[in-house]
C-alpha positions, 0 to 999 in steps of 0.5 A: 764698469765696461769690463763688468758690462761685457757679459751682459752685452755679449751673452744676452742677445737672444729673445727674452733675455732683456731682464738678464741684460738689465741685471748685468748692466745694473751690476756693472753700474753698481761696481763702478759706483762702489769703486768711485765712492771708495776711492773718492773718500778722504777717510779710510773705507773698506778697500785695502791698499788704496794708496799702494800701487800697483797692488789693486791694479793687479787684483783688478786685472786678475778679476777682469782677465778671469771675467773676459776669459770665462765670457769668451769660453761661454760664447765661443766654446762650441766653435772651432779653432785655437780658442776652443782648443785652449778651453779644451786644454783647460778642461783636460788640465783640471780633470783629476780626482777631487778637482774643484772644477769637476766638483763644480760641474757635478754640483751645478749641472743644468737640468737639460745636461748630463752630469757632469755638465760640459758647459759648466765644466768648460766655464769653471775650468777656464775661470780656474786656470786663468785665475790661478795663473794670474794669482801665481804671476801677480803673487810672484811680482808682489813677493819678489818685486820691488813693492813697496819701495824702501822710500815709499810712503806707506801709511798702514792706517789708510792702506789697512783700514780694518787692521789695528795698527797699535801695539808697537812691535806686536804689529809685525806678528799680527800682520804675519798672522793676518796674512796667513789667515787670509791665504788659508781662507782663500784656499778654503773659499774655493771649496766652501763656495761650491758647498754653499752654492750647491746647498742654496741651489738644492734648497731654493731652485732645484733643477734650475736651468743656469743661464749663460750670464749666470754661468759666467758670473758664478764661475768668475766670482768662484775662481777670482775671489780666492785669487784676489784674497790670496794677493791680499794675503801675500801683500800683507805678509810682504808688509810684515817682512819689510816692517820687520827688516826696515822698521817702516816705509819711507818718512811715514812709519806708521 
């Protein structure tokens, strides 16, 4: 909850920004309440891998680091020093043909800025690079690391509440298919969100002036959501690999 409140506390200090601050704090409170209710439930809910640490910690860390980096970019990109040079390096690294960052800057250009919008480009580049680096690092930790341990109790009914565990040996094939689908969806979501977001802005709010708070959250969700999905897909594929090799996890092989 504290991480989710950070953009509202840092970026809405100007006059007339009270509503944006309140909206950001409400969003933070809602996120905290959602996690509290989900993890407090005794029966399977919607969050995968509730009892399979450290996977959800890595997914949270990816989203949190992306949010903090994007907030810092929007807050301090106009300054000088090593931090600003880092944001400029992110922008330069993503400046290539058909770059999703360049597409984002072209689609979500503010009315008062040239196309592509420098503020949007810096924020999107920072969010994209941080989320991508976290996805690669955490994905490697999941795939090549010891998770899940051979003696770990892994109940698929609880950790994959939306997955049909029945079917005997077919569960491995269905897990592999689900993991591949999640990875493909994660890659497609990065571009689909740009297209759908651009259509929504063009239809509902053409020429809108994007506030710093909206820019931070938009860039963070756009970059972090595919990364979180990719980690889920890799975890499912790792489970399928372990199930195929060992036939289960610890004393509970469901």
